[in-house]
N, C-alpha and C positions, 0 to 999 in steps of 0.2 A: 646460507642455513632454510630450510626447508619452508615456506608461507600456509601458512595455516587459512581457509578459505573458510567464511561465516557459513553456516548451514544457511542462514536466516538474516537475511537483512530486507532491514524499509528503508523506506526512499521518502525525501519528503522533497518534492520539487518545486523547491518554491524561487523569483524572481525574474517568473513570466511575465509580467508587467513588468519589470522593470528592464529585463535585457529588452523589451518595447519601446520602451521610453529613448532610452539611452542610442538611441536612433533615429526617432523619430519617427518612429512608427505608429500604428493604433496595439490599445492592450490587447483585442484580439488575433492580433498577429502573432504577440507569442505565444501563448497558450496554441496555437496552432504548433510554434515550432519546438512548446515546451513537449506536447503530446509526440510529436515526428520524434524528437528524444526520446519518449519512452520510450518507443518500438525498438530502437534503437538495443538499451538498456537492458532490455531485461535478454536480449539474446547477450551479450555482452556477460549478463550474468547466468546464464548457464552454461554457455566455454566454460567459463573456468570455475563451472564445478559448487555453485550454490545451488540451492533445490526449492528454497524459500522465498520469494520477493514480496513485503506488504508495501504498497503505496498509497501514498492520500491521495484521491483527487480533490475529497470536497465535504469538508471539517463541520459538524453542526453548527459553529461560532460562524459557519459561511454566510450563516441563511441571512446574515446581519449586512449582508453586501447591499449595495445599488440593485434593483430587481432587476433592471437591464442585464447585468453583470450575470447573475443569479438564473438569468433566463439562459444565457448565453451560455452559461458553463452545462446545466441540463443538457439544455437541446447539442452541445457538442460532446458530454459523454455518450448520450443515445447513437449519436451519429459513431462513432467509435467503435465501440463496442455490437455493433451492426453491423459495420465493415468488417470486423476484424472476423466474427462471425463467419459472416458467407467468405470471407476468405479461407476458415476452418474450415469449412464444406465441401468447395471446391477444391480443393489446394493437397491434394495427398502428401506433399512432403511439410506441410506445415502440420497436419495430423499428427505424423509422426516423431514431431517434437516434444506429442505429449506434456504438453499445456495443460494445467487443471486450475479454469476462473472459478474463484467464488468471490462476491459482492457483500462488505460488512458494511454494518450499519443500520438504518433507520427507515431502511424500507420501503416503510408505510407512511413515510413522509414525499417521496416520489412518485413523481405522475402513470399514470397507469402505461402508458406505451416503455416507462424504461422502465417500471417495473416488469412489462410481460421479457422485455431484449434481456434486460437483466437471468429472468427463469430460460432462457431460450437457451442462454449462454452455458450457465452452467450445467444445467442438463444435459448440453450437448459436449460438454468439456469433463462431466462426473467420471466416466471410471480412466480419465489418466492420473500418470503416476509419475512422471520422471520429472515433472516441475509444476511448484504448485505458485500460484498468481493469487494476491489477495490482493481485491479496491475497495478501500476506505471514501463510500461516499455513504455523504449524512454521519460520521464516526465522528463518534469524543469519547476520551479515551473514561468519563463518569458519568457517561449513557452506560456505557457497555457495562462495565460495575453495578451501577443499580439496575439496569434490566438481567442484570446474572443474580444479582440478592432477589428481586422482585419473582424470575422465573423458580428458582431458590425453598419461596415462602408459599408460591403455588404449588408444590410437589408436596405440598406437608412434609418436607424434613426437618425431624427438629434441629432444635439447637447446635446442641451437643456433637452431633454427625456432624456438621460444617466445618470442611477442613480446606486447604489449599486444593489439596487432589481434587477434593471435590468440585469449588469452586471452578477450578479451570474448567472445568466438565460445562459447564452453562456462559463460560465467557466465549464471546463470538468466534473466537482462534482456535477452538474448543478441539483437540487432536494433532494440530501441531508444536512443534519445540518453542520456546521461547525466542524473540530475534537477538544473533547474536549482537549484531549492525546493526546503527541506525546510521545514514545518512541524512547529510540536511543542506541541499544547495544553498543559493541567496545572500548569505551571510546571519540570518537569525540566528541565535544561541537556544533554541530552548527545543520541547516537545508539543505545546500546543492544544493540550491536550488528548492526545491522543495512544494509544495500547497504555496506559498508566498503569494497569495490574501487571502487565505481560514486561515491562522492557525495565523493569525493577534492578536487575544486573549485564543491563549492553553494554556495549560499547558505543561510543559518540563519538561522530566522525562532524566535522563543517565544515565545508566549504565555502570561502566566497563569493561562487562564480552562480552569475546565474543560471539558471537551472540550462537552458536550452544552447548554453555552453560548456555545458556538462561531458569530458569523451571518456575515450575508454581510459583513454592515460591518469587520469582520475581516478577513475575506478579503480585500476592498480593501484594508487596511490594509495586511496582510501584502505583497500586489504591490507597492502604494506603497513600501513598504521596497525592494523588491527593484529594483526600476526605476531608485530614488535613485544607488542601489550601482554602482560601477564594478569592471566581472570582467575583469583583467586576464590572473587563472591561471598566475599567477606569472613575467609577463614583465614 
């Protein structure tokens, strides 16, 4: 049977702290290992023909975590974006991969320095079209629906003209197709307020593995599981 590869995958890379605790390591070490695994994961996806990957790195609810952890995660995100931007600028082979990076979420809540590097990354990759990488930073599905509604009202659009098609133009992932497959590592089995509008008919795959342990074979298993399902979209 021919394997159907999902066009758009959403990833919840959970379990970084659990991975560290299991090994008696500092929690922050788990995030570092998870970051390294993410760099491999998007490459695995691209090799298999996936065109869009949306990754959640920090949700609106994550602001309620201890200040020390939030501060670390913000610095970590900024450092990762800077390093990969430099790699992209200085490495022609990296540029050939054609990855466009876009951050979705409440950018105004982020530090000026993080906002600056986000603008630089998005500007540097805006013309790429071989692979689309969306990073959810301070993102929440409820926020996304609210901000889309607010913008529609601000644009003076009358209620009778508001359709699903129009609403899709105002959501944070506008211009991109809805996710086909959601992969969540770490054992949790919920959407955690992410892409609530866009995932109405997405297929769900949950792995008990902590994210740093999730490997290429696990991705293949998730894709095989997705391929075996009959997607009827309610029909």
